[in-house]
C-alpha positions as CSV (number, residue, x, y, z in Angstrom):
1,X,126.2,23.8,250.2
2,X,126.6,20.5,248.5
3,X,125.6,17.1,249.8
4,X,129.1,16.7,251.3
5,X,128.6,19.9,253.3
6,X,131.2,21.8,251.4
7,X,130.4,25.1,249.7
8,X,129.9,24.7,246.0
9,X,131.9,27.0,243.8
10,X,130.1,30.1,242.6
11,X,130.0,30.8,238.9
12,X,128.9,34.2,237.7
13,X,127.4,34.2,234.3
14,X,127.1,37.5,232.4
15,X,124.9,36.8,229.4
16,X,123.4,38.6,226.4
17,X,121.6,35.4,225.1
18,X,119.0,34.3,227.7
19,X,118.9,30.6,226.5
20,X,122.6,30.3,227.4
21,X,121.7,30.7,231.0
22,X,119.5,27.6,231.0
23,X,122.2,25.6,229.3
24,X,124.9,26.7,231.7
25,X,122.6,26.3,234.8
26,X,121.6,22.8,233.9
27,X,125.1,21.8,232.7
28,X,126.5,22.8,236.1
29,X,123.8,21.3,238.2
30,X,125.4,19.6,241.2
31,X,128.8,21.0,240.2
32,X,128.4,24.7,241.1
33,X,126.1,27.5,242.3
34,X,125.3,29.6,239.2
35,X,124.3,33.3,239.4
36,X,123.2,35.0,236.2
37,X,123.3,38.7,235.3
38,X,122.3,40.4,232.0
39,X,125.4,41.7,230.2
40,X,126.1,45.3,229.2
41,X,124.7,46.8,232.4
42,X,127.9,48.6,233.3
43,X,130.5,48.2,236.0
44,X,131.3,44.6,235.3
45,X,134.4,44.7,237.6
46,X,132.3,46.2,240.5
47,X,129.8,43.3,240.2
48,X,132.5,40.7,240.1
49,X,134.3,42.3,243.0
50,X,131.1,42.2,245.1
51,X,130.3,38.6,244.2
52,X,133.8,37.1,244.5
53,X,133.0,34.2,242.1
54,X,135.2,31.1,241.6
55,X,134.7,31.4,237.9
56,X,133.2,33.9,235.4
57,X,131.4,32.9,232.2
58,X,130.5,35.5,229.5
59,X,129.0,35.3,226.1
60,X,129.9,38.8,224.8
61,X,133.4,40.0,223.8
62,X,132.9,43.4,225.6
63,X,132.1,41.6,228.9
64,X,135.2,39.3,228.4
65,X,137.4,42.4,227.9
66,X,136.0,44.1,230.9
67,X,136.4,41.0,233.2
68,X,139.8,40.0,231.9
69,X,142.2,42.1,234.1
70,X,140.1,41.4,237.2
71,X,140.1,37.7,236.4
72,X,143.8,37.5,235.7
73,X,144.8,39.4,238.9
74,X,142.8,37.0,241.0
75,X,143.6,33.8,239.0
76,X,139.9,33.3,238.5
77,X,138.9,31.3,235.5
78,X,137.3,33.4,232.7
79,X,135.3,31.5,230.1
80,X,134.1,33.2,227.0
81,X,131.4,31.4,225.0
82,X,131.3,32.6,221.4
83,X,128.0,31.3,220.2
84,X,128.4,32.8,216.7
85,X,131.6,30.9,216.0
86,X,130.6,27.9,218.3
87,X,133.8,28.2,220.3
88,X,134.6,28.4,223.9
89,X,137.7,30.3,225.1
90,X,139.3,30.0,228.6
91,X,141.7,32.7,229.7
92,X,144.9,31.0,231.0
93,X,148.1,32.8,231.9
94,X,147.1,35.8,229.8
95,X,146.2,33.9,226.6
96,X,142.9,32.6,225.3
97,X,142.8,28.8,224.8
98,X,139.9,28.0,222.4
99,X,138.0,24.8,222.0
100,X,135.6,24.0,219.2
101,X,132.0,23.3,220.0
102,X,129.6,25.1,222.4
103,X,127.3,22.3,223.4
104,X,126.0,21.8,226.9
105,X,128.5,19.1,227.7
106,X,131.4,21.1,226.3
107,X,130.4,24.1,228.4
108,X,130.2,21.9,231.5
109,X,133.6,20.2,230.9
110,X,135.4,23.4,230.2
111,X,134.0,25.3,233.2
112,X,134.5,22.4,235.5
113,X,138.1,21.8,234.2
114,X,138.9,25.5,234.6
115,X,137.7,25.5,238.2
116,X,138.9,22.1,239.4
117,X,142.2,21.8,237.6
118,X,145.1,21.3,239.9
119,X,145.5,24.5,241.9
120,X,141.8,25.5,241.3
121,X,138.8,25.4,243.6
122,X,139.1,22.7,246.3
123,X,142.7,21.7,245.5
């Protein structure tokens, strides 16, 4: 729960780079509850179905591919952080919208924007 008594949105992070978890967790402090899971453990969709997150963040293309259909069906924001290319992609209406830069503030802004945009969490 947040200070206002409302439930904070839940962000599921499926990571292959452990340092990314710290960056995301600190970037979303006071914005969302963050739960982190190591990527490539299998049954990504089953995990997401059980968690019912408000947004999903991944740093591996395979995890993004596995989460894509589930995310689209539920209109849940899916954010793919491509550290190698320093780009962040957000799945919107079946297409990836990419932004340059993968810094802490960029990550925060894109995830918050994906969740809180009109029609998102709390709207």
